[in-house]
C-alpha angles and dihedrals in degrees: 000000000000124000112239127215110192106198097157114139093022125110126220136312089029098072090048093049092048091050093048091049090053091047089054091049099049101030093194143015126057132324125189113208120194116202134162106208135064090232092056090046092054096042095047092048091049093046093050091049092052088055091056096260123128126225105239097183146343115205130177110247123179107313092337145033141280109217119192116198124182142187127185 
């Protein structure tokens, strides 16, 4: 079961901070991050990568995006 970070409706840096908090909590596995702006999509993807996580997929969802990051 993936952990979900719902950061829709929030502006940066909030989605990034929420994602980083979740990364610290779970340490490995999969996290689904929901955002609704291109800026948040880019920033969350970059932040996860700098923490050693990989971006598995970015899919349009509703008016935003579903980003799946993973770490083994």
